N, C-alpha and C positions, 0 to 999 in steps of 0.2 A: 577470467576462464574457468579455475576450479572449479567456484562456488558454483557457475552452469553447469558443470559437468555434474555436479555434487547434488544440484537442485535436479536436475533428470533421469539420474540413477535415484535419487529417493520417489520420485513422481513415479517412476516405472517399478519398484518394489510395491510400493502403496497398493498401486493399480492391480499388481499382480498378486498380492496378497487378498484383495475384495474379491477375485476371481475366483481363488480359490476357496474363501469363503462363501460365497455363494454357491458353488459347485458342491461343498458340503453341508447346504443348509436342508431344512426336512420341508418335504412337502406333504401335504393333506392327502389321505387317502379314506375312500368309503368307497366300500362294495357290499351291497346289498340284495337280497332275495325275498322274497315274501316269507316271515320267519325267523330269517337269520340275517346280522349285520357286521360287518368288521370297520369300525370306525378309527383313525387315527392317524398315525405320519408315517412318512416312509423316506430315506436316504439313503444314497450309494457310498460305501463306506471306502475310504481312500485303500490304496494297494500296500499301505504303509501299515496299514492296523491288519490284525489274524485272526479272526477268520474276514477276508475282505469281500464283502456282499452286499446286499438288499438288506438294509436292517430297519424292521418295521416294528413299531410300537403302536398299542393301541386297546382297543376292548371288543373282544369277539361275544356277541350279543344274542341272547335266544330273545326274539322279537315277538314272537307266540307261546308266552309260557304254558297256557293251557292244554297246547295241543299234543303233547306226551311226547315229542319228537327231539334229538338233540341238533347239537348244531356242530360245524367241524370247519377248517381253513384248509384246504388244498394247495401245496403247492408244488413245484415241477422246476428243479432247476439245470439248467441247459440239456442234456442227454440223460439223466438219470427219469427215474418215472418217479409219479405220483407220490408224496407224502401227506399225512393228515395229521393236525393239532386238534385233538378233540376237546370239544367243547363241554359247557355243563348245563343239564336240563334245569330251565328256569332260572337261570343267572348268567352273568358274564364274566368273561376271565380275564384279564391282563395279558396281552402278548406282546413281549420283548425277545423277538428274535432275529439272529443274521441266516439269511438263506445265502448259502455260499457252495461251490463246489469247491473238494478240498484237494483236487488233483491239479488245480489251477492257481495262477498268483491273482489272476483276476476275473472274477466270475462277470460274464458281459449279461445274462437273461436269467429272469425269472418270471413264473406265470402266476399268480394267485386267484383263488376264486374259493369265495364263502357258500356253504351249502348246508340244506337241512338233511338230518338224515331220515326218513320217512319210512324206514323198515324194509324188510328183506322183498315184499311182493309189489311195491309200487318204486317209481326210479326217485331218486334225490331230488331235490329242486337246487339248481346251485345257479350263481349269479354267470354273469357273462366272463369268462376267462380275460385276465387282463395281463397283458404284455408288458414287461420294467426291463427296459434297456439301456447298458449303461453306452455312455458315446464314446 
């Protein structure tokens, strides 16, 4: 009887561990607009990590190097205003950033967009806004 109980407990811990590992796994991320792209991965960090938020790794690329325009990544965390992570003209930069709300333990929503900065006279060209929600 003890062996059966030990086997059930072990199986439960194993399945629970698999669920936690799957929750922390990385997902592919592609945000694209004509002239700019962000290609990489994202994952939600656990609340035991500080800061706890959306961890994005990848490459922010200028896909039209001869157009003379810069690229940037826009981010918005829950109730805060939009922030920008500027890219470099004619190059790609590595992105390894955690988007989080410092006032709470568990960040629940993050919005991201990749944009092409077309100057002050023409509006910027941005990808569709993507909402990331923690379950």
